[in-house]
Backbone atoms as SQL, in Angstrom:
CREATE TABLE atoms (id INTEGER PRIMARY KEY, chain TEXT, resi INTEGER, resn TEXT, atom TEXT, x REAL, y REAL, z REAL);
INSERT INTO atoms VALUES
  (1, 'A', 1, 'UNK', 'N', 14.700, 1.634, -10.600),
  (2, 'A', 1, 'UNK', 'CA', 13.540, 1.673, -9.724),
  (3, 'A', 1, 'UNK', 'C', 13.861, 2.518, -8.506),
  (4, 'A', 2, 'UNK', 'N', 12.919, 3.310, -8.108),
  (5, 'A', 2, 'UNK', 'CA', 13.115, 4.214, -6.988),
  (6, 'A', 2, 'UNK', 'C', 13.022, 3.478, -5.649),
  (7, 'A', 3, 'UNK', 'N', 14.107, 3.594, -4.873),
  (8, 'A', 3, 'UNK', 'CA', 14.083, 2.977, -3.535),
  (9, 'A', 3, 'UNK', 'C', 13.026, 3.639, -2.664),
  (10, 'A', 4, 'UNK', 'N', 12.791, 4.934, -2.902),
  (11, 'A', 4, 'UNK', 'CA', 11.771, 5.643, -2.119),
  (12, 'A', 4, 'UNK', 'C', 10.396, 5.032, -2.345),
  (13, 'A', 5, 'UNK', 'N', 10.084, 4.718, -3.592),
  (14, 'A', 5, 'UNK', 'CA', 8.782, 4.109, -3.898),
  (15, 'A', 5, 'UNK', 'C', 8.672, 2.737, -3.239),
  (16, 'A', 6, 'UNK', 'N', 9.719, 1.946, -3.325),
  (17, 'A', 6, 'UNK', 'CA', 9.697, 0.621, -2.694),
  (18, 'A', 6, 'UNK', 'C', 9.551, 0.736, -1.174),
  (19, 'A', 7, 'UNK', 'N', 10.222, 1.697, -0.571),
  (20, 'A', 7, 'UNK', 'CA', 10.089, 1.913, 0.873),
  (21, 'A', 7, 'UNK', 'C', 8.671, 2.339, 1.237),
  (22, 'A', 8, 'UNK', 'N', 8.092, 3.210, 0.409),
  (23, 'A', 8, 'UNK', 'CA', 6.727, 3.667, 0.676),
  (24, 'A', 8, 'UNK', 'C', 5.741, 2.507, 0.553),
  (25, 'A', 9, 'UNK', 'N', 5.951, 1.639, -0.439),
  (26, 'A', 9, 'UNK', 'CA', 5.099, 0.453, -0.596),
  (27, 'A', 9, 'UNK', 'C', 5.200, -0.428, 0.649),
  (28, 'A', 10, 'UNK', 'N', 6.412, -0.662, 1.111),
  (29, 'A', 10, 'UNK', 'CA', 6.606, -1.518, 2.289),
  (30, 'A', 10, 'UNK', 'C', 5.970, -0.905, 3.540),
  (31, 'A', 11, 'UNK', 'N', 6.124, 0.399, 3.721),
  (32, 'A', 11, 'UNK', 'CA', 5.527, 1.070, 4.889),
  (33, 'A', 11, 'UNK', 'C', 4.005, 0.993, 4.830),
  (34, 'A', 12, 'UNK', 'N', 3.443, 1.228, 3.660),
  (35, 'A', 12, 'UNK', 'CA', 1.991, 1.178, 3.495),
  (36, 'A', 12, 'UNK', 'C', 1.476, -0.241, 3.726),
  (37, 'A', 13, 'UNK', 'N', 2.202, -1.216, 3.235),
  (38, 'A', 13, 'UNK', 'CA', 1.837, -2.625, 3.424),
  (39, 'A', 13, 'UNK', 'C', 1.822, -2.978, 4.907),
  (40, 'A', 14, 'UNK', 'N', 2.850, -2.552, 5.620),
  (41, 'A', 14, 'UNK', 'CA', 2.915, -2.823, 7.059),
  (42, 'A', 14, 'UNK', 'C', 1.780, -2.123, 7.805),
  (43, 'A', 15, 'UNK', 'N', 1.472, -0.895, 7.397),
  (44, 'A', 15, 'UNK', 'CA', 0.368, -0.165, 8.025),
  (45, 'A', 15, 'UNK', 'C', -0.947, -0.913, 7.815),
  (46, 'A', 16, 'UNK', 'N', -1.167, -1.387, 6.596),
  (47, 'A', 16, 'UNK', 'CA', -2.402, -2.103, 6.307),
  (48, 'A', 16, 'UNK', 'C', -2.495, -3.393, 7.114),
  (49, 'A', 17, 'UNK', 'N', -1.391, -4.098, 7.256),
  (50, 'A', 17, 'UNK', 'CA', -1.375, -5.333, 8.053),
  (51, 'A', 17, 'UNK', 'C', -1.724, -5.022, 9.510),
  (52, 'A', 18, 'UNK', 'N', -1.130, -3.978, 10.053),
  (53, 'A', 18, 'UNK', 'CA', -1.420, -3.605, 11.443),
  (54, 'A', 18, 'UNK', 'C', -2.880, -3.215, 11.615),
  (55, 'A', 19, 'UNK', 'N', -3.387, -2.396, 10.700),
  (56, 'A', 19, 'UNK', 'CA', -4.781, -1.973, 10.802),
  (57, 'A', 19, 'UNK', 'C', -5.732, -3.155, 10.688),
  (58, 'A', 20, 'UNK', 'N', -5.453, -4.044, 9.744),
  (59, 'A', 20, 'UNK', 'CA', -6.372, -5.165, 9.520),
  (60, 'A', 20, 'UNK', 'C', -6.323, -6.205, 10.640),
  (61, 'A', 21, 'UNK', 'N', -5.284, -6.145, 11.460),
  (62, 'A', 21, 'UNK', 'CA', -5.242, -7.086, 12.576),
  (63, 'A', 21, 'UNK', 'C', -6.100, -6.610, 13.746),
  (64, 'A', 22, 'UNK', 'N', -6.453, -5.330, 13.746),
  (65, 'A', 22, 'UNK', 'CA', -7.254, -4.800, 14.848),
  (66, 'A', 22, 'UNK', 'C', -8.620, -4.270, 14.411),
  (67, 'A', 23, 'UNK', 'N', -8.794, -4.059, 13.118),
  (68, 'A', 23, 'UNK', 'CA', -10.054, -3.501, 12.610),
  (69, 'A', 23, 'UNK', 'C', -10.656, -4.443, 11.578),
  (70, 'A', 24, 'UNK', 'N', -11.960, -4.341, 11.371),
  (71, 'A', 24, 'UNK', 'CA', -12.578, -5.148, 10.311),
  (72, 'A', 24, 'UNK', 'C', -12.034, -4.727, 8.938),
  (73, 'A', 25, 'UNK', 'N', -11.951, -5.677, 8.019),
  (74, 'A', 25, 'UNK', 'CA', -11.446, -5.366, 6.678),
  (75, 'A', 25, 'UNK', 'C', -12.310, -4.334, 5.963),
  (76, 'A', 26, 'UNK', 'N', -13.555, -4.205, 6.374),
  (77, 'A', 26, 'UNK', 'CA', -14.460, -3.242, 5.747),
  (78, 'A', 26, 'UNK', 'C', -14.395, -1.857, 6.389),
  (79, 'A', 27, 'UNK', 'N', -13.523, -1.663, 7.385),
  (80, 'A', 27, 'UNK', 'CA', -13.427, -0.364, 8.038),
  (81, 'A', 27, 'UNK', 'C', -12.795, 0.657, 7.089),
  (82, 'A', 28, 'UNK', 'N', -13.160, 1.903, 7.266),
  (83, 'A', 28, 'UNK', 'CA', -12.676, 2.975, 6.400),
  (84, 'A', 28, 'UNK', 'C', -11.149, 3.065, 6.401),
  (85, 'A', 29, 'UNK', 'N', -10.538, 2.885, 7.556),
  (86, 'A', 29, 'UNK', 'CA', -9.077, 2.982, 7.662),
  (87, 'A', 29, 'UNK', 'C', -8.378, 1.911, 6.840),
  (88, 'A', 30, 'UNK', 'N', -8.874, 0.676, 6.918),
  (89, 'A', 30, 'UNK', 'CA', -8.271, -0.424, 6.161),
  (90, 'A', 30, 'UNK', 'C', -8.504, -0.218, 4.662),
  (91, 'A', 31, 'UNK', 'N', -9.687, 0.222, 4.297),
  (92, 'A', 31, 'UNK', 'CA', -9.992, 0.473, 2.886),
  (93, 'A', 31, 'UNK', 'C', -9.091, 1.562, 2.329),
  (94, 'A', 32, 'UNK', 'N', -8.873, 2.630, 3.088),
  (95, 'A', 32, 'UNK', 'CA', -8.009, 3.716, 2.627),
  (96, 'A', 32, 'UNK', 'C', -6.562, 3.244, 2.475),
  (97, 'A', 33, 'UNK', 'N', -6.069, 2.465, 3.429),
  (98, 'A', 33, 'UNK', 'CA', -4.706, 1.942, 3.344),
  (99, 'A', 33, 'UNK', 'C', -4.570, 0.993, 2.152),
  (100, 'A', 34, 'UNK', 'N', -5.578, 0.169, 1.926),
  (101, 'A', 34, 'UNK', 'CA', -5.568, -0.759, 0.805),
  (102, 'A', 34, 'UNK', 'C', -5.571, -0.003, -0.525),
  (103, 'A', 35, 'UNK', 'N', -6.360, 1.041, -0.587),
  (104, 'A', 35, 'UNK', 'CA', -6.441, 1.858, -1.790),
  (105, 'A', 35, 'UNK', 'C', -5.109, 2.552, -2.080),
  (106, 'A', 36, 'UNK', 'N', -4.492, 3.065, -1.028),
  (107, 'A', 36, 'UNK', 'CA', -3.192, 3.727, -1.185),
  (108, 'A', 36, 'UNK', 'C', -2.146, 2.717, -1.662),
  (109, 'A', 37, 'UNK', 'N', -2.139, 1.533, -1.059),
  (110, 'A', 37, 'UNK', 'CA', -1.200, 0.486, -1.452),
  (111, 'A', 37, 'UNK', 'C', -1.424, 0.088, -2.908),
  (112, 'A', 38, 'UNK', 'N', -2.656, -0.036, -3.314),
  (113, 'A', 38, 'UNK', 'CA', -2.984, -0.383, -4.688),
  (114, 'A', 38, 'UNK', 'C', -2.434, 0.670, -5.654),
  (115, 'A', 39, 'UNK', 'N', -2.595, 1.933, -5.308),
  (116, 'A', 39, 'UNK', 'CA', -2.065, 3.011, -6.143),
  (117, 'A', 39, 'UNK', 'C', -0.551, 2.965, -6.249),
  (118, 'A', 40, 'UNK', 'N', 0.109, 2.705, -5.135),
  (119, 'A', 40, 'UNK', 'CA', 1.568, 2.607, -5.139),
  (120, 'A', 40, 'UNK', 'C', 2.050, 1.418, -5.972),
  (121, 'A', 41, 'UNK', 'N', 1.353, 0.293, -5.864),
  (122, 'A', 41, 'UNK', 'CA', 1.726, -0.879, -6.650),
  (123, 'A', 41, 'UNK', 'C', 1.501, -0.630, -8.143),
  (124, 'A', 42, 'UNK', 'N', 0.434, 0.081, -8.482),
  (125, 'A', 42, 'UNK', 'CA', 0.197, 0.432, -9.881),
  (126, 'A', 42, 'UNK', 'C', 1.318, 1.333, -10.402),
  (127, 'A', 43, 'UNK', 'N', 1.742, 2.301, -9.587),
  (128, 'A', 43, 'UNK', 'CA', 2.831, 3.179, -9.971),
  (129, 'A', 43, 'UNK', 'C', 4.121, 2.375, -10.171),
  (130, 'A', 44, 'UNK', 'N', 4.375, 1.421, -9.297),
  (131, 'A', 44, 'UNK', 'CA', 5.535, 0.550, -9.419),
  (132, 'A', 44, 'UNK', 'C', 5.509, -0.191, -10.750),
  (133, 'A', 45, 'UNK', 'N', 4.369, -0.776, -11.076),
  (134, 'A', 45, 'UNK', 'CA', 4.229, -1.526, -12.335),
  (135, 'A', 45, 'UNK', 'C', 4.447, -0.616, -13.542),
  (136, 'A', 46, 'UNK', 'N', 3.903, 0.597, -13.492),
  (137, 'A', 46, 'UNK', 'CA', 4.069, 1.530, -14.601),
  (138, 'A', 46, 'UNK', 'C', 5.542, 1.868, -14.795),
  (139, 'A', 47, 'UNK', 'N', 6.243, 2.139, -13.711),
  (140, 'A', 47, 'UNK', 'CA', 7.670, 2.473, -13.804),
  (141, 'A', 47, 'UNK', 'C', 8.485, 1.284, -14.299),
  (142, 'A', 48, 'UNK', 'N', 8.113, 0.096, -13.854),
  (143, 'A', 48, 'UNK', 'CA', 8.831, -1.113, -14.231),
  (144, 'A', 48, 'UNK', 'C', 8.691, -1.383, -15.729),
  (145, 'A', 49, 'UNK', 'N', 7.536, -1.063, -16.279),
  (146, 'A', 49, 'UNK', 'CA', 7.272, -1.358, -17.685),
  (147, 'A', 49, 'UNK', 'C', 7.762, -0.286, -18.643),
  (148, 'A', 50, 'UNK', 'N', 8.387, 0.739, -18.137),
  (149, 'A', 50, 'UNK', 'CA', 8.916, 1.801, -19.022),
  (150, 'A', 50, 'UNK', 'C', 10.272, 1.451, -19.538);
């Protein structure tokens, strides 16, 4: 498993937590961060299952 991918997931997760603590969950910024995190987690699962 790529440490870079895991680090990117953690950074994105932290960004989303920070954004959601100051912005509504329906804000564009939170939605974009959530979408990016979802994509990274999907990539993680794909790599894990290979």
